[in-house]
C-alpha positions in Angstrom: 23.8 -33.6 -80.5 20.2 -34.3 -81.3 19.5 -35.0 -77.6 21.0 -31.6 -76.7 18.8 -29.8 -79.2 15.7 -31.6 -78.0 16.5 -30.7 -74.3 17.1 -27.1 -75.3 13.7 -26.9 -77.1 11.9 -28.5 -74.1 13.5 -25.9 -71.7 12.3 -23.0 -74.0 8.8 -24.4 -74.0 8.8 -24.7 -70.2 9.9 -21.0 -69.9 7.2 -19.9 -72.3 4.5 -21.7 -70.2 5.8 -20.2 -66.9 5.7 -16.7 -68.4 2.2 -17.3 -69.6 1.0 -18.5 -66.2 2.5 -15.5 -64.4 1.6 -12.7 -66.8 -0.7 -14.0 -69.5 1.9 -12.4 -71.9 0.8 -9.0 -70.3 4.2 -7.6 -69.5 2.7 -4.4 -67.9 1.5 -6.5 -65.0 3.4 -6.1 -61.7 3.9 -9.4 -59.8 4.1 -8.7 -56.0 7.0 -9.9 -54.0 6.6 -12.4 -51.2 7.5 -10.7 -47.8 7.9 -11.7 -44.2 5.7 -9.9 -41.7 7.3 -8.5 -38.5 6.0 -6.5 -35.5 8.0 -3.7 -34.0 7.5 -3.0 -30.3 7.8 0.6 -29.1 10.8 1.2 -26.9 9.9 2.4 -23.4 11.4 2.4 -19.9 8.0 1.2 -18.7 6.8 -2.3 -19.2 3.1 -2.6 -19.8 1.5 -6.0 -19.2 -2.0 -7.1 -19.9 -4.0 -8.6 -17.1 -5.4 -12.1 -17.1 -9.1 -11.1 -16.7 -9.5 -10.0 -20.4 -11.1 -6.7 -19.8 -8.2 -4.6 -20.9 -8.4 -5.7 -24.5 -12.1 -4.6 -24.8 -13.4 -8.0 -25.7 -14.6 -9.1 -22.2 -15.3 -7.4 -18.9 -15.2 -9.6 -15.9 -16.7 -8.9 -12.5 -15.0 -6.7 -9.9 -16.1 -9.3 -7.2 -13.0 -11.4 -8.0 -10.6 -9.2 -9.8 -6.9 -10.0 -9.5 -3.9 -8.4 -11.2 -0.3 -9.4 -10.6 3.1 -8.9 -12.1 6.7 -9.8 -11.4 8.2 -6.8 -13.2 9.5 -3.6 -11.7 8.4 -0.2 -13.2 5.3 -1.9 -14.8 1.8 -0.8 -15.5 -1.0 -3.3 -15.5 -4.7 -2.4 -16.3 -8.0 -4.2 -16.3 -11.6 -3.4 -16.6 -14.4 -4.9 -14.5 -18.1 -4.5 -13.9 -19.6 -3.9 -10.4 -23.2 -4.3 -9.3 -22.4 -2.0 -6.4 -21.6 -2.6 -2.8 -18.8 -3.1 -0.3 -15.4 -4.5 -1.5 -12.2 -5.5 0.2 -9.0 -4.1 -1.4 -5.7 -6.1 -1.1 -2.3 -4.8 -2.3 1.3 -5.9 -2.4 4.4 -4.2 -3.7 6.4 -7.4 -3.8 10.0 -7.2 -5.1 9.2 -3.9 -6.8 9.3 -2.1 -3.4 6.2 0.0 -3.9 2.8 -0.1 -5.6 0.3 2.5 -6.8 -3.4 1.5 -7.4 -6.1 3.5 -9.0 -9.7 2.6 -9.5 -11.6 4.9 -11.9 -15.3 4.6 -12.7 -17.0 4.9 -16.0 -18.4 8.2 -14.6 -14.8 9.6 -14.7 -14.4 9.7 -10.9 -11.4 8.1 -9.0 -12.7 5.9 -6.2 -9.2 4.9 -5.1 -5.8 6.4 -5.6 -3.2 5.1 -3.2 0.5 4.3 -2.9 2.0 2.0 -0.4 5.1 0.0 0.4 3.5 -3.1 1.8 5.8 -5.7 0.3 3.6 -8.7 1.3 -0.1 -9.1 0.6 -1.9 -6.6 2.8 -5.6 -5.9 3.3 -5.6 -2.2 2.5 -9.1 -1.0 3.0 -12.8 -1.4 2.5 -14.3 0.5 -0.5 -17.9 1.1 -1.5 -18.5 1.2 -5.2 -21.7 2.2 -7.1 -22.9 0.0 -9.9 -20.9 0.7 -13.1 -17.8 -0.4 -15.0 -14.3 0.4 -13.6 -10.8 0.6 -14.8 -8.3 -0.8 -12.3 -4.6 0.1 -12.7 -1.6 -1.3 -10.8 1.8 0.4 -11.1 5.0 -1.0 -9.6 8.1 0.5 -8.1 11.8 0.3 -9.1 12.8 -2.5 -6.9 14.2 -3.2 -3.4 11.2 -5.0 -2.0 10.5 -8.6 -1.1 7.6 -11.1 -0.9 7.4 -12.0 -4.6 5.0 -10.3 -7.1 3.2 -7.0 -6.9 -0.6 -7.4 -6.9 -4.0 -5.8 -6.5 -6.9 -8.0 -5.5 -10.5 -7.0 -5.1 -13.2 -9.2 -3.5 -16.2 -9.1 -1.2 -14.2 -9.9 1.9 -14.6 -6.7 4.0 -13.0 -8.0 7.2 -9.2 -8.2 7.2 -8.0 -11.7 8.2 -5.5 -12.4 10.9 -2.1 -12.0 9.1 1.4 -10.8 9.7 2.3 -7.6 7.8 5.6 -6.3 6.4 5.1 -2.9 8.2 2.8 -1.4 10.7 -0.7 -1.8 9.2 -2.7 1.5 9.2 0.2 3.0 11.2 -1.0 6.6 10.7 -4.7 5.7 10.9 -5.1 7.1 7.4 -8.4 5.1 6.9 -10.0 7.3 9.6 -10.7 4.1 11.5 -9.0 1.6 13.8 -8.9 -0.9 10.9 -6.2 -3.5 11.8 -6.1 -2.2 15.5 -8.0 -3.5 18.5 -9.2 -1.0 21.2 -10.1 -2.3 24.6 -11.9 -0.4 27.3 -13.4 3.0 26.4 -10.2 5.1 26.5 -9.4 5.4 22.8 -13.0 5.4 21.7 -14.2 3.8 18.5 -12.1 5.8 16.0 -9.0 7.9 15.9 -9.2 11.7 16.3 -9.5 13.8 13.1 -7.1 16.7 13.5 -9.0 19.0 11.0 -12.2 18.5 12.9 -10.5 18.8 16.4 -8.8 22.1 15.4 -11.9 23.9 14.4 -12.6 26.9 16.7 -16.2 25.9 17.3 -15.1 22.4 18.3 -12.0 23.4 20.4 -10.9 19.8 20.9 -7.5 20.5 22.3 -5.7 22.0 25.3 -4.4 25.5 24.9 -3.5 25.5 21.2 -4.4 23.4 18.1 -2.6 20.1 17.5 0.7 20.3 15.6 3.8 18.3 14.7 1.8 15.5 13.1 2.0 14.5 9.5 -1.2 12.5 9.2 -4.9 13.4 9.4 -5.8 11.1 12.3 -4.2 9.9 15.5 -5.0 7.8 18.5 -5.6 9.4 21.9 -7.5 8.9 25.1 -8.0 12.6 25.3 -11.8 13.0 24.8 -12.3 16.6 23.7 -12.6 18.3 27.0 -14.2 15.5 28.8 -12.5 13.3 31.4 -9.8 11.2 29.8 -10.5 7.5 30.1 -8.3 4.4 30.5 -7.8 2.0 27.6 -5.4 0.1 25.4 -5.0 0.0 21.7 -3.1 -2.9 20.0 -1.9 -3.1 16.3 -1.9 -6.1 14.0 1.2 -8.3 13.9 4.1 -7.2 11.7 7.6 -8.5 11.1 10.7 -6.6 12.2 12.8 -6.0 9.1 16.6 -6.4 9.1 16.8 -3.3 6.9 14.3 -1.3 9.0 14.8 -2.3 12.6 13.5 1.0 14.2 9.9 1.6 15.1 9.5 5.4 14.6 6.3 7.3 15.6 5.0 10.6 17.0 3.7 11.0 20.5 2.4 13.4 23.2 2.7 12.1 26.7 3.5 13.5 30.2 5.7 11.5 32.5 3.5 8.8 33.9 3.8 5.2 35.0 0.4 4.5 33.4 1.1 5.9 30.0 3.5 4.1 27.7 4.1 2.3 24.3 4.8 -1.4 24.4 6.1 -3.8 21.7 4.8 -7.3 22.3 5.6 -10.7 20.8 3.2 -13.0 19.0 2.2 -14.6 22.3 1.6 -11.3 24.1 4.9 -11.2 26.0 6.4 -7.7 26.5 9.5 -7.2 24.4 10.1 -3.4 24.8 8.4 -0.8 27.0 9.0 2.9 26.6 7.8 5.8 28.8 8.0 9.4 27.5 7.7 12.9 28.8 7.3 15.1 25.8 6.6 18.1 28.1 10.4 18.1 28.8 11.0 19.5 25.3 9.7 23.0 25.2 11.9 24.7 22.5 8.8 25.1 20.3 5.1 24.4 20.3 2.5 23.9 23.0 3.5 20.9 25.2 0.0 19.6 25.5 -0.7 19.4 21.8 2.6 19.3 20.0 3.8 15.8 18.8 7.4 14.8 19.2 9.4 12.2 17.4 10.0 8.9 19.2 11.9 5.7 18.2 12.2 2.2 19.7 15.2 0.1 18.4 14.1 -3.5 17.7 17.1 -5.0 16.0 17.1 -7.7 18.7 13.8 -9.0 17.3 14.5 -9.0 13.6 12.4 -11.6 11.8 9.9 -11.9 14.7 6.3 -11.0 14.5 5.4 -8.3 17.0 2.6 -5.8 17.7 2.3 -2.4 19.2 0.2 -1.7 22.4 -0.5 1.8 23.4 -1.4 1.9 27.1 -3.4 4.6 28.9 -4.0 3.6 32.4 -4.7 7.1 33.7 -8.1 8.8 34.1 -6.8 12.3 34.8 -8.0 14.9 32.2 -4.6 16.4 31.9 -2.8 13.1 31.8 -3.4 11.6 28.4 -1.4 10.0 25.6 -1.7 10.7 21.8 0.3 8.7 19.2 0.4 7.9 15.5 2.6 7.9 12.4 3.9 4.4 13.3 6.2 2.8 10.8 9.5 0.8 10.5 12.6 2.8 9.5 16.3 2.2 8.7 17.3 5.0 11.1 15.9 6.3 14.4 14.3 9.8 14.6 13.8 11.0 18.2 13.4 14.3 19.8 16.1 14.8 22.5 15.2 14.5 26.2 11.7 13.0 25.9 12.6 9.4 26.7 12.1 8.6 30.4 13.0 4.9 30.3 13.1 2.1 27.8 13.3 -1.5 29.0 13.8 -4.7 27.0 12.8 -8.3 27.7 14.8 -10.6 25.4 14.3 -13.8 27.4 
């Protein structure tokens, strides 16, 4: 009994000590509760991922000379800041499995120096870009899926000459760069650059036959017509690209009279002819001026799926009225061709 009383007294003394330590017998004092910290992420359909270079968090700005952003996620947005001392850069892009990519490069001066969207699934040398000395924000946005070749990416470096590589579509197929970047002209026929439609259609330039150029979706096209001068012979060959199982048709736009010396050829990696197509777009006269209106053309290439090929536009004629004009080249799931313009199409599958 005495032991129980002693234990009870000891317990009371311990409680008194605890209360004193916690409150100092000041019972108006509020003792804070211990809590567990949690972070709530905002819900969004867009995944935003920080780049590896560190510039996006404002603590470090790397150089634009070696900037690289990449993500495996669809519908993502990835941004990075970099500093440039100015000069010429090479821009590389890939849509990867996301199916498409959009890249913007915005300077500290508020100007956009690049804003482009493409569906090059595999890594592609997109263009050269001259940047003044300042800081830049580079943003990569990805598509909703359906592509291949791994991750989407944007790469900036000082390599201004595209290396030999095989693309997932016709590189610079509509000559949107205003140059023959990725194409190889031989002989003088196609000149040193594609023709600018806006320039050619000006009344004081009058760089067309009869009526201004029409039926073309881009701003530049390849032609051996030389603005009223005598047309010259020449060839123009594209970079290599793979024929896709989901896009086995090569669609493009063309102007060409019937001529054995004017045609579009698809060649294999070793230069062997795989398909040769001759056209007579003057046959279709339902609308437009025959000499300056582009028509849709398509070459089926399902027999060469998975193979690397290149396009060769051939102009062997030197007659002023016998010229070829072509552009808007790209792979497609379905053919689009104007009726009655195909003269002959031959295949070499051996």
